[in-house]
DRENTOR-803017 format. One line per 2 residues: for each residue x, z, y of N, C-alpha, C. Coordinates in steps of 0.001 Angstrom, whole numbers, plus 524288, in hexadecimal, padded with zeros to 5 digits. Example, Ala and Ser with C-alpha at 12.3 -4.5 7.8 and 13.67 -1.06 7.14 Angstrom:
83386,81E78,7E9C6,8300C,81E78,7EE6C,83390,81E78,7F31C ~ 83232,81BA8,7F736,83566,81BE4,7FBDC,83264,81EBE,8001E
# end
This chain:
AD8E7,25B1B,69179,AD81C,25A84,696FE,AD511,25F36,6990B ~ AD6B0,2610F,69D89,AD3F9,26564,6A001,AD00B,2636C,6A3F8
ACD4E,26705,6A636,AC98A,26597,6AA40,ACC59,26500,6AF70 ~ ACA7F,26173,6B296,ACCD4,26075,6B7AB,ACA53,26419,6BBA9
ACD8E,266D1,6BEB5,ACB9D,26A64,6C2B4,ACA5C,26760,6C7B4 ~ AC644,268F5,6CA64,AC4C9,26660,6CF41,AC869,2681E,6D3A7
AC861,26526,6D7E5,ACB9C,26680,6DC5F,AC9ED,26BB6,6DEC2 ~ AC4E5,26CF8,6DE74,AC2F8,271F6,6E079,AC592,27682,6DD94
AC5E4,27618,6D872,AC842,27A35,6D545,ACE19,27A87,6D662 ~ AD0AD,27609,6D6BA,AD650,27609,6D7B9,AD79A,27846,6DD14
AD492,276D0,6E10D,AD581,278D9,6E65B,AD4B7,27EBE,6E68A ~ AD07E,2809A,6E446,ACF59,28632,6E450,AD388,2893B,6E164
AD53B,28724,6DCFB,AD945,289B6,6D9DF,ADE6C,289EC,6DCCD ~ ADFF9,28596,6DF20,AE4E5,28582,6E20A,AE4B3,28925,6E6BA
AE03A,28971,6E948,ADFA4,28CF4,6EDBB,AE020,292A9,6EBFC ~ ADDA0,29402,6E7A2,ADDFE,2995A,6E5A4,AE396,29AB4,6E40D
AE635,2970C,6E17C,AEB8F,29812,6DFD0,AEF47,29881,6E46F ~ AEE25,295B3,6E89C,AF16D,29601,6ED49,AF09B,29B39,6F01B
AEBB5,29D01,6F066,AEA84,2A1D5,6F32B,AEBF9,2A6B3,6F012 ~ AEB22,2A695,6EAFB,AEC0A,2AB2C,6E7A1,AEF7B,2A9A9,6E2F6
AF476,2A886,6E3D3,AF7BC,2A686,6DF92,AF8D9,2AA7B,6DB38 ~ AF8DC,2AF78,6DC6D,AFA2D,2B355,6D863,AF568,2B5D5,6D5E2
AF0C3,2B466,6D797,AEC03,2B6EE,6D5A8,AEA72,2B507,6D03B ~ AEBC2,2B02E,6CEE2,AE9C9,2ADD5,6CA0F,AED85,2AE93,6C57E
AEB49,2AE79,6C0C5,AEE44,2AF3C,6BBF5,AED4B,2AAA6,6B844 ~ AEF2C,2AB35,6B37C,AEE41,2A73B,6AF79,AE954,2A859,6AC4E
AE66C,2AC6B,6ADCD,AE1BF,2ADFB,6AAF9,ADCE4,2ABEB,6ADC5 ~ AD9B2,2A8E5,6AB0A,AD50C,2A67B,6AD50,AD118,2AA87,6AF2F
AD02B,2AE9C,6AC28,ACC35,2B280,6AD84,ACDC0,2B55A,6B286 ~ AD2B6,2B6B4,6B305,AD48C,2B942,6B7CD,AD424,2B58A,6BC70
AD58B,2B09E,6BBAC,AD548,2ACCB,6BFE1,ACFAE,2ABDA,6C1AF ~ ACBF8,2AC38,6BE11,AC679,2AB9F,6BF73,AC4DF,2AFCE,6C362
AC679,2B497,6C269,AC52D,2B8E0,6C5F0,AC7E4,2B844,6CB38 ~ ACCB8,2B66E,6CB1E,ACFB3,2B5B4,6CFF4,ACD42,2B15A,6D33F
ACBA2,2AD1C,6D0C2,AC912,2A8D6,6D399,AC403,2AACD,6D60D ~ AC112,2ADF9,6D342,ABC3B,2B02E,6D55B,ABD62,2B3A4,6DA12
AC1A6,2B689,6D9CE,AC31A,2BA23,6DE0B,AC4AF,2B737,6E302 ~ AC7C5,2B30F,6E276,ACA05,2B06B,6E6FB,AC6EC,2ABBA,6E8EB
AC31C,2A9F5,6E5E2,AC071,2A526,6E752,ABA99,2A5A1,6E64E ~ AB784,2A32D,6E99C,AB1E0,2A318,6E8CF,AB084,29E31,6E5BF
AB0D2,29E89,6E09C,AAFA9,29A0D,6DD43,AA9C6,29915,6DD32 ~ AA851,2942A,6DD9D,AA2C6,292C4,6DDDF,A9FF2,293C9,6D8BF
AA299,2930D,6D470,AA01E,293D5,6CF5C,AA415,295F3,6CB7B ~ AA21D,297BD,6C718,AA576,299D7,6C309,AA8E3,2958A,6C0BC
AA6D3,290DE,6C051,AA9C8,28C84,6BE1A,AAE74,28B26,6C187 ~ AADAF,28AF3,6C6A1,AB1F8,289C4,6CA36,AB619,28E12,6C9F7
AB446,292F8,6C9F9,AB7E8,29763,6C99F,ABB3B,29716,6C4B2 ~ AB8BC,29609,6C04F,ABB92,295C0,6BB5E,ABF4C,2911E,6BB39
ABDC1,28CC4,6BD8B,AC12B,28831,6BDB8,AC603,28951,6C0F3 ~ AC546,28BDD,6C56A,AC9BA,28D39,6C8BF,ACD39,2912D,6C600
ACAE9,2950E,6C38C,ACE01,298FA,6C0C1,AD107,29680,6BC3D ~ ACEA1,292D8,6B98F,AD150,29024,6B554,AD5D6,28CDA,6B742
AD51C,28A47,6BBA9,AD93D,2870A,6BDEC,ADDB7,28A73,6BFEC ~ ADC67,28EEA,6C244,AE070,2929A,6C3F3,AE397,29479,6BF43
AE0E7,295CD,6BB16,AE380,297A4,6B659,AE726,29379,6B433 ~ AE54E,28EB0,6B424,AE88D,28A5A,6B237,AED6C,2899C,6B58E
AECC7,289D7,6BAB7,AF144,28933,6BE32,AF51F,28DB5,6BDC3 ~ AF317,29278,6BCF1,AF68A,296FC,6BC55,AF9AB,296A6,6B742
AF726,294E0,6B31C,AF9F7,2943D,6AE2F,AFE12,28FF7,6AEA3 ~ AFCBA,28BC3,6B156,B0056,2875B,6B20B,B04FE,288F3,6B56F
B0423,28C52,6B946,B0848,28DF8,6BCD2,B0C48,29180,6BA1A ~ B0AA0,29465,6B62E,B0E31,29809,6B394,B1112,29599,6AEF7
B0FA5,290F0,6AD89,B1252,28E5E,6A924,B1789,28C3C,6AA9E
# end
């Protein structure tokens, strides 16, 4: 079982993917930098959670 993402993380992730669909990749480290660039994350934990969720969705979309 994985961890359940909060609605805040899901909303922020979907908003970022809608605004910048080609900016993200399947690499977590690159996505972390992109999330920092496009969003004012309140904390490092939130930023990493959003970047991880983006990475997961990008991998799922290409399968």
